[in-house]
MARBA-3410 file (N, C-alpha, C, O; in Angstrom, 1 decimal):
125
77.3,139.7,111.9,76.4,139.1,110.8,77.2,139.1,109.5,78.0,140.0,109.2 ~ 77.1,138.0,108.7,77.8,137.8,107.5,76.9,137.4,106.4,76.1,136.5,106.6 ~ 77.0,138.1,105.3,76.1,137.8,104.2,76.8,137.5,102.9,77.7,138.2,102.5 ~ 76.5,136.4,102.3,77.1,136.0,101.0,76.6,136.9,99.9,75.3,137.1,99.8 ~ 77.5,137.4,99.0,77.1,138.1,97.9,77.5,137.3,96.6,78.6,136.9,96.5
76.5,137.2,95.7,76.8,136.5,94.5,76.0,137.1,93.3,74.9,137.6,93.5 ~ 76.6,137.0,92.1,75.9,137.5,90.9,76.3,136.7,89.7,77.5,136.3,89.6 ~ 75.4,136.6,88.8,75.8,135.9,87.5,76.4,136.9,86.5,76.9,136.5,85.5 ~ 76.5,138.2,86.9,77.1,139.2,86.1,78.6,139.3,86.3,79.3,140.2,85.7 ~ 79.2,138.4,87.1,80.6,138.3,87.3,81.0,136.8,87.2,80.1,135.9,87.4
82.2,136.5,87.0,82.6,135.0,87.0,82.2,134.3,88.3,82.3,134.8,89.4 ~ 81.8,133.1,88.1,81.5,132.2,89.2,82.8,131.8,89.9,83.9,131.7,89.2 ~ 82.8,131.6,91.2,84.0,131.2,91.9,84.5,129.9,91.3,83.8,129.0,91.0 ~ 85.9,129.8,91.2,86.5,128.6,90.6,87.2,127.8,91.7,88.1,127.0,91.5 ~ 86.8,128.0,93.0,87.3,127.3,94.1,86.4,127.5,95.3,85.3,128.0,95.2
86.9,127.1,96.5,86.0,127.2,97.7,86.1,128.6,98.3,86.7,128.8,99.4 ~ 85.6,129.5,97.6,85.5,130.9,98.1,84.2,131.6,97.5,83.6,131.0,96.6 ~ 83.8,132.7,98.1,82.7,133.4,97.7,83.1,134.6,96.8,84.2,135.1,97.0 ~ 82.2,135.1,95.9,82.5,136.3,95.2,82.7,137.4,96.1,83.7,138.2,95.9 ~ 81.9,137.5,97.1,82.1,138.6,98.1,81.3,138.2,99.4,80.4,137.4,99.4
81.7,138.9,100.5,81.0,138.8,101.8,80.7,140.2,102.3,81.6,141.0,102.3 ~ 79.5,140.4,102.7,79.2,141.7,103.4,79.2,141.4,104.9,78.5,140.5,105.4 ~ 79.9,142.2,105.6,80.0,142.1,107.1,80.4,143.4,107.7,81.3,144.1,107.2 ~ 79.7,143.8,108.8,80.1,144.9,109.6,80.2,146.2,108.8,81.2,147.0,109.1 ~ 79.4,146.4,107.8,79.4,147.7,107.1,80.4,147.7,105.9,80.6,148.7,105.3
81.0,146.6,105.6,82.0,146.5,104.5,81.6,145.3,103.6,80.9,144.4,104.0 ~ 82.1,145.4,102.4,82.0,144.4,101.4,83.4,143.9,101.0,84.2,144.8,100.5 ~ 83.7,142.7,101.2,85.0,142.1,101.0,84.9,141.3,99.7,84.2,140.3,99.7 ~ 85.5,141.8,98.6,85.4,141.1,97.3,86.6,140.3,97.0,87.7,140.8,97.1 ~ 86.4,139.0,96.7,87.5,138.2,96.4,88.2,138.7,95.1,87.7,139.4,94.3
89.5,138.3,95.0,90.3,138.6,93.8,89.6,138.2,92.5,89.1,137.1,92.4 ~ 89.5,139.2,91.6,88.9,138.9,90.3,90.0,138.9,89.2,90.9,139.7,89.3 ~ 89.8,138.0,88.3,90.7,137.9,87.1,89.9,138.2,85.9,88.7,138.4,86.0 ~ 90.5,138.2,84.7,89.9,138.6,83.5,89.1,137.5,82.9,89.4,137.1,81.7 ~ 88.1,137.0,83.6,87.2,136.0,83.1,85.9,136.7,82.6,85.3,137.4,83.4
85.5,136.4,81.4,84.2,136.9,80.9,83.1,136.1,81.6,83.0,134.9,81.4 ~ 82.2,136.7,82.3,81.1,136.0,83.0,80.2,135.2,82.0,79.5,134.3,82.4 ~ 80.1,135.7,80.8,79.2,135.1,79.8,79.7,133.7,79.4,78.9,132.8,79.1 ~ 81.0,133.6,79.3,81.6,132.4,78.8,82.4,131.6,79.8,82.8,130.4,79.7 ~ 82.7,132.2,81.0,83.5,131.7,82.0,85.0,131.4,81.5,85.6,130.5,82.1
85.4,132.1,80.5,86.7,131.9,79.9,87.5,133.2,80.1,87.0,134.3,80.1 ~ 88.9,133.0,80.2,89.7,134.2,80.3,89.7,134.9,79.0,89.8,134.3,77.9 ~ 89.6,136.2,79.0,89.6,137.0,77.8,91.0,137.1,77.2,92.0,136.9,77.9 ~ 91.1,137.3,75.9,92.4,137.5,75.3,92.8,138.9,75.4,91.9,139.8,75.6 ~ 94.1,139.2,75.3,94.5,140.6,75.3,95.6,140.8,76.3,95.9,140.0,77.2
96.2,142.0,76.2,97.2,142.4,77.1,96.7,142.9,78.4,95.5,142.7,78.7 ~ 97.5,143.4,79.3,97.1,143.7,80.7,96.1,144.8,80.7,95.2,144.8,81.6 ~ 96.1,145.8,79.8,95.0,146.8,79.8,93.6,146.2,79.6,92.7,146.5,80.3 ~ 93.5,145.3,78.6,92.2,144.7,78.3,91.8,143.8,79.5,90.7,143.8,79.9 ~ 92.8,143.1,80.1,92.5,142.2,81.3,92.1,143.1,82.5,91.2,142.7,83.2
92.7,144.2,82.7,92.4,145.1,83.8,91.0,145.6,83.6,90.2,145.7,84.6 ~ 90.6,146.0,82.4,89.3,146.5,82.1,88.2,145.4,82.5,87.2,145.7,83.2 ~ 88.5,144.2,82.1,87.5,143.1,82.4,87.5,142.9,84.0,86.4,142.7,84.5 ~ 88.6,142.9,84.6,88.7,142.7,86.1,87.8,143.8,86.8,87.0,143.4,87.7 ~ 88.0,145.0,86.4,87.2,146.1,87.0,85.7,146.0,86.7,84.9,146.4,87.6
85.4,145.6,85.5,83.9,145.3,85.3,83.4,144.2,86.2,82.3,144.3,86.6 ~ 84.2,143.2,86.4,83.7,142.1,87.3,83.6,142.6,88.7,82.6,142.3,89.4 ~ 84.6,143.4,89.2,84.5,143.9,90.5,83.2,144.8,90.6,82.5,144.7,91.6 ~ 83.0,145.6,89.6,81.9,146.5,89.7,80.5,145.8,89.7,79.6,146.1,90.5 ~ 80.4,144.7,89.0,79.2,143.9,89.0,79.0,143.2,90.4,77.8,143.2,90.8
80.0,142.8,91.0,79.9,142.2,92.3,79.5,143.2,93.3,78.6,143.0,94.2 ~ 80.1,144.4,93.3,79.8,145.5,94.2,78.3,145.9,94.0,77.6,146.2,95.0 ~ 77.9,146.0,92.8,76.5,146.4,92.5,75.5,145.4,93.1,74.5,145.8,93.7 ~ 75.9,144.1,93.0,75.0,143.1,93.6,74.9,143.2,95.1,74.0,142.8,95.7 ~ 76.0,143.8,95.7,76.0,144.0,97.1,75.4,145.3,97.5,75.3,145.7,98.7
74.9,146.1,96.5,74.3,147.4,96.8,75.2,148.5,97.0,74.9,149.5,97.6 ~ 76.4,148.4,96.5,77.4,149.4,96.6,78.1,149.6,95.3,77.6,149.2,94.2 ~ 79.3,150.2,95.2,79.9,150.5,93.9,81.4,150.8,94.1,81.9,151.0,95.2 ~ 82.1,151.0,92.9,83.5,151.3,92.9,83.8,152.6,93.7,84.9,152.7,94.3 ~ 82.8,153.5,93.7,83.1,154.8,94.3,83.2,154.6,95.9,83.6,155.6,96.5
82.8,153.5,96.4,82.8,153.2,97.8,84.0,152.3,98.2,84.1,151.9,99.4 ~ 84.9,152.0,97.3,86.0,151.1,97.6,87.0,151.9,98.4,87.3,153.1,98.1 ~ 87.4,151.3,99.5,88.4,152.0,100.4,89.8,151.4,100.4,90.7,152.0,100.8 ~ 89.8,150.2,99.8,91.1,149.5,99.8,91.1,148.5,98.6,90.2,147.8,98.3 ~ 92.3,148.5,97.9,92.4,147.6,96.7,93.8,147.0,96.8,94.8,147.6,97.2
93.9,145.8,96.3,95.2,145.1,96.1,95.3,144.6,94.7,94.4,143.9,94.2 ~ 96.3,145.0,94.0,96.6,144.7,92.6,97.7,143.7,92.6,98.8,144.0,93.1 ~ 97.5,142.6,91.9,98.6,141.6,91.7,98.9,141.5,90.3,98.0,141.3,89.4 ~ 100.1,141.8,89.9,100.6,141.8,88.5,101.6,140.6,88.3,102.4,140.4,89.1 ~ 101.4,140.0,87.2,102.4,138.9,86.8,103.7,139.6,86.5,104.8,139.0,86.7
103.7,140.8,85.9,104.9,141.5,85.5,104.8,143.0,85.9,103.9,143.7,85.4 ~ 105.7,143.5,86.8,105.6,144.9,87.2,105.8,145.8,86.0,105.5,147.0,86.1 ~ 106.4,145.3,84.9,106.6,146.1,83.7,105.2,146.5,83.1,105.1,147.4,82.3 ~ 104.1,145.8,83.5,102.8,146.2,83.1,102.1,147.2,83.9,100.9,147.6,83.7 ~ 102.8,147.7,84.9,102.2,148.7,85.9,101.6,149.9,85.2,100.4,150.2,85.5
102.3,150.5,84.3,101.7,151.7,83.7,100.5,151.4,82.9,99.5,152.2,83.0 ~ 100.4,150.4,82.1,99.2,150.1,81.3,98.1,149.7,82.2,97.0,150.1,82.0 ~ 98.3,148.9,83.3,97.3,148.6,84.3,96.8,149.9,84.9,95.6,150.1,85.1 ~ 97.7,150.7,85.3,97.4,151.9,86.1,96.5,152.9,85.3,95.7,153.6,85.8 ~ 96.8,153.0,84.0,96.0,153.9,83.1,94.5,153.5,83.1,93.6,154.3,83.2
94.3,152.2,83.0,92.9,151.7,83.0,92.3,151.9,84.4,91.2,152.4,84.6 ~ 93.0,151.5,85.4,92.6,151.6,86.8,92.2,153.0,87.2,91.2,153.3,87.8 ~ 93.0,154.0,86.7,92.7,155.4,87.0,91.4,155.9,86.4,90.8,156.8,87.0 ~ 91.0,155.3,85.3,89.7,155.7,84.7,88.5,155.3,85.6,87.5,155.9,85.6 ~ 88.7,154.2,86.3,87.6,153.7,87.2,87.6,154.3,88.6,86.6,154.4,89.3
88.8,154.8,89.0,89.0,155.5,90.3,89.5,156.9,90.1,90.6,157.2,90.6 ~ 88.8,157.7,89.4,89.3,159.0,89.0,89.2,160.0,90.1,89.9,161.0,90.2 ~ 88.2,159.8,91.0,88.0,160.8,92.1,88.1,160.1,93.4,87.5,159.0,93.7 ~ 89.0,160.6,94.3,89.2,160.0,95.6,89.5,158.5,95.5,88.8,157.7,96.1 ~ 90.6,158.1,94.9,90.9,156.7,94.7,91.2,156.0,96.1,91.6,156.7,97.0
90.9,154.7,96.1,91.1,154.0,97.4,92.6,153.8,97.7,93.5,154.0,96.9 ~ 92.9,153.5,99.0,94.2,153.0,99.3,94.5,151.8,98.5,93.6,151.0,98.2 ~ 95.8,151.6,98.1,96.1,150.5,97.2,97.5,150.0,97.4,98.4,150.7,97.8 ~ 97.7,148.7,97.3,99.0,148.1,97.1,99.1,147.4,95.8,98.1,146.9,95.3 ~ 100.2,147.4,95.2,100.4,146.7,93.9,101.7,145.9,94.1,102.7,146.4,94.4
101.6,144.6,93.8,102.7,143.7,94.0,102.8,142.8,92.7,101.9,142.5,92.1 ~ 104.1,142.4,92.5,104.3,141.5,91.4,104.4,140.1,92.0,104.9,139.8,93.1 ~ 103.7,139.1,91.3,103.7,137.8,91.8,104.2,136.9,90.7,104.1,137.2,89.5 ~ 104.6,135.7,91.0,105.2,134.8,90.0,104.1,134.1,89.1,104.4,133.8,87.9 ~ 102.9,133.9,89.6,101.9,133.3,88.8,100.5,133.6,89.4,100.4,133.8,90.6
99.5,133.7,88.5,98.2,134.0,88.9,97.2,132.9,88.4,97.6,132.2,87.5 ~ 96.0,132.8,89.0,95.1,131.8,88.5,94.9,131.9,87.0,94.7,133.0,86.5 ~ 94.8,130.7,86.4,94.6,130.6,84.9,95.6,131.4,84.1,95.3,131.8,82.9 ~ 96.8,131.7,84.7,97.9,132.4,84.0,97.5,133.8,83.5,98.0,134.2,82.5 ~ 96.6,134.4,84.2,96.2,135.8,83.8,97.4,136.8,84.1,98.3,136.4,84.8
97.2,138.0,83.7,98.3,139.0,83.9,98.0,139.9,85.1,98.9,140.5,85.6 ~ 96.7,139.9,85.6,96.4,140.8,86.7,95.2,140.2,87.5,94.3,139.6,86.9 ~ 95.2,140.5,88.8,94.1,140.1,89.7,94.0,141.3,90.6,95.0,141.8,91.1 ~ 92.7,141.6,90.9,92.5,142.7,91.9,91.4,142.3,92.9,90.4,141.7,92.5 ~ 91.7,142.6,94.2,90.6,142.4,95.2,90.4,143.8,95.8,91.2,144.6,95.8
89.1,143.9,96.4,88.8,145.2,97.0,88.0,145.0,98.2,87.4,144.0,98.5 ~ 88.0,146.1,99.1,87.1,146.2,100.2,86.4,147.5,100.0,87.0,148.6,99.8 ~ 85.1,147.5,100.2,84.2,148.7,100.0,83.3,148.9,101.1,83.0,147.9,101.9 ~ 82.8,150.1,101.3,81.8,150.4,102.2,80.5,149.8,101.7,80.2,149.9,100.5 ~ 79.7,149.2,102.6,78.5,148.6,102.2,77.4,149.6,101.9,76.3,149.3,101.5
END
């Protein structure tokens, strides 16, 4: 069984994908970037501010699915510049302070809308 998850409290999909899908006891959340759901525009600021917005977007989608960041078991962080790792990680650590999920962090050459960070997660439903 597969269930579409959507919320107006996070950016709307900008392509042919869903904000999240619940299936087999998990919630698979699509990569989120630093788009303000109120304006559908990328926020201004460095990687710390963008990471904060990304994590708020992820949290809103997980809430709509009936779960939360505390149930995330896997995360992937995509950075435009690995030099931003420390600043991103400081914000990330505030959201995952207890029993953080497994994670990969990779540098990529470009991200949607030229943002600095994108994060996707898998959580327990």
